N, C-alpha and C positions, 0 to 999 in steps of 0.2 A: 504494500500500500504506500501511497505518497510519492509515486514516481514523477508526478507533475504537480506536487504540492505547491500551493500559492501562486501558480501560474494563471494568467488570464488568456483564455483561448476562444477564438472566434471560429465557428464551424459552419460553413455554408452547406446547403443540402442536409442540414442537421435534423430534419424531421422524420427521416425514414432511411432504411437501408444502411449502407456503410457509414454515412454521416451520423445517423442516430446512434449506431453502435459505438462510434468514436466519441460522441458527446457523452454518452453514459459512462464509458470507460474512463474518460478524462475526469468526470465528476467523482467517480469511485476512487480515483488515484489522486484526488486532492485539488483539482483545478476548479476555477470558476469558469463556466462555459456560457458563451454568448451564441445562441442558436439563430441562424438565419435560414429561411426557407420561403419559397414563393407560395407554398401551401400554408396559409396562416393558421388554419384550424389544426392541421397536423403538427405544426410547430408549437402551438399552445399546448397540445396534448403531450408533446415531448417534454416541454418545460415542466409541466405538472408531474410527469412521471419521474423526472430526474430530481426535482425538488429545489431546495433553496440555492443550490450551487449553479442553477441554470436560469437564464433570462432570455427573452425573445427580442430580436432586433429586426427591423424592417430592412430588407435588402433585395433588390432585383440585381442580380450579378451582372446583367448587361448594361446597367446604368452607372456611369462614372459618378454622377451626383449622389446616388445612393451609397456607393462605396465610400465617398468622402464623408458623408453623414454618418454612416455606420462605424467606420474606424475612429472618427473623431468622438462619437458618442461613447464608444467603448472606453476610450482613453479618459474622457470626462468622468464616466461613471466609476472606473476602476483604477485610474492613474497610469495605465500602460496597456499595451497589447504584447503578450509574450509569444503567442502561437496563432498562426492562421492555418486552417485546413481548408483548402479549396476543393470541396467535395461535390458541389452542385454540378450536375451533368445530365445530359439527355443522350439517347441513342436513336439510330435510324437504321432499320434493317432493309437496306437497298443498295444495289450495285451502282456503278458510275453512270450507266445508261438510264436507270430508273429514277435517279435522284434529280429533283428539280433545283434550280438555282435558289428559289425561295427556301426550300428545305435545307440546302447547304448553308445559306446565310444564317438561318435560325439556329442550326446546330452549332455553327462556329461561334455565334454570339454568346451562347451559354458556355460551351466547353472551353473555347480558347480565349475569346475576348474577356469573359468573366474571370478566367484565371490570370490573364495579363493585368486586368484592373485590380484584382485582389493583391497580386504581388506588388504592383506599383504603390498602392496606398498602404499596404502593410509595411513596406520598406520606409515609406514617408514617416510613419508614426513610430516605428520600432527604432530607427537609427538615432532618434533624439533621446531614447530612453534605455540605452544599453544593449540593444540587440534583440534577437528572438529567433524563432524557427518557423519557416514556411513549409508546409507539406502540400504538394499538388497531386491530385488524383489523376493519374494517367491510366494505363491499361496495358495488357499484353498486346492489344491492338495498336498501341503506340510503338511496339517493338517489331511485330510481324504483321503481315497483311492478312486481310480477310476479304474475299471477293464480294461479299454482300454487306459490307460495312464501310463503304467508300468514304463518306463524310466523317464517320466516327473515327476511322483509322487516321485520317488526315488531322483531325482535331487533337487526338491523343498523341500523335507523333509531334505535333506542334507544342503540346504541353511538355513533353519530354525535353525538347531542346530549349524551350523558354526557361525551364527550370535550371538548366546548366548555365545559361547566360546570366540569369539573376544571381545564381550562386557565385559565379566568377566576379560579377560586378560588385557584389557586397564584400567579397574578400579584398578586392583591390581598393575599395573605398575605406576599408577598415571598420565596417559597420557592426561586426559581430552578429551578422544575420546569416543563418544557414538556410538553404533552400534545396529540397530533395523531392523526388517523385516516387509514388507507389504504383506498382503495375500488377493489379490483380487479374486473374482470369474470371470466368463466369461465376457469379455469386448469386445466392438466393435473395434477390432484392426486388422491389417494385419496378425498377427500370428493366430488369430481365423479364418480369411478367408482361410489361408493355411490349417488349420486343417479341415475345412468344405470341402474344395476342394478334400481332400483325402478320404472322406467318400463315402459310396455307395449310401446314400440318404442324400445329404447335406441339403435339405429343412427340413426334419424331424429332423435331428440332430440340426440344428439351432434353431428350435422350442423347442427342449428338453433343449438345453443350456439356452434359454431365460426363460423357466419355472422352471429351477432348483432352482433358488432363490425365496423365498416366495414373494419378491416384484414383481416377474413376468416379469422381463425384463433383458436385458444385461446391464452391467455397461458402462458408458461413460468414456473414458480415463481421462477427466478432474476430474472426481470424485475420481479416484485413485491418480491423481497428487496432489490433495489437501491434501491427507493423507501424501504423500511424503514430501510436503512443511512443514507440521507441524513438522515432525521428523527432517527436515533439519534446522528448525528455532530455535531461542532461547526460543521459547514457550515450548519446550520439554526437557529442561535441566535436568529434574529429570527422564527421560525415557531412559533406555538402556537395551538391551537384551530382548526387548518386541516384541510381535507379534501384529501388528495393522491389524485387519481383516476388509476388506471392501467388503462384499459379498452379500449384499441384504438379509441377514438372512439365507443364505444357511447352514452354520454350526450350526445354532441354531435350525434347524428343526429336 
């Protein structure tokens, strides 16, 4: 217990899936957690479930003005921001021919623009208060290709290299801010449910997803959250610009 004791953490996409698992784990390990999610009702339920260590913040990750307001408000309320987890994301089960430009822009706005804005404004407030840790949610789809995830692969590959750029920038500026990415394979989350619902044969696709990893199953959100916790904690003070892969062996096969 206490691996992130007294840290102030902002988690986007914190109302469900991996974001919610991370928020709960952070609170259990002693952090104060600011939960941001576009689903206000789900976010309120998450805050209620976590208890006094959690609070709700309004944030549309595609809006720079929202990012400025959210990060400034966290600092006003708690004195600093120690950890940002950029976990908000969407997926699209379509190949390059089937993807419309509007769908491409919408997905990039959330997955890549949102992560860029989060990094930009976390750095802005962290650098004045001694540093911090930024954890960006990428994917195995940011490391290897998938024919039917054209926009998603592109966005998560972008997150991977943005993370490295931010990490190097912060080192060279002497900000004491670390930035790392997490790369899970398919996990049992509402986002996966949405992907499956759009498939012609959801049962077959679900089985394929489960068997994609050599371990032969889907990941549980808590298994990804533990990796996030490590990167947020002081246990990883010599880790920056890294890719932490949590994929059941998928990229090793």
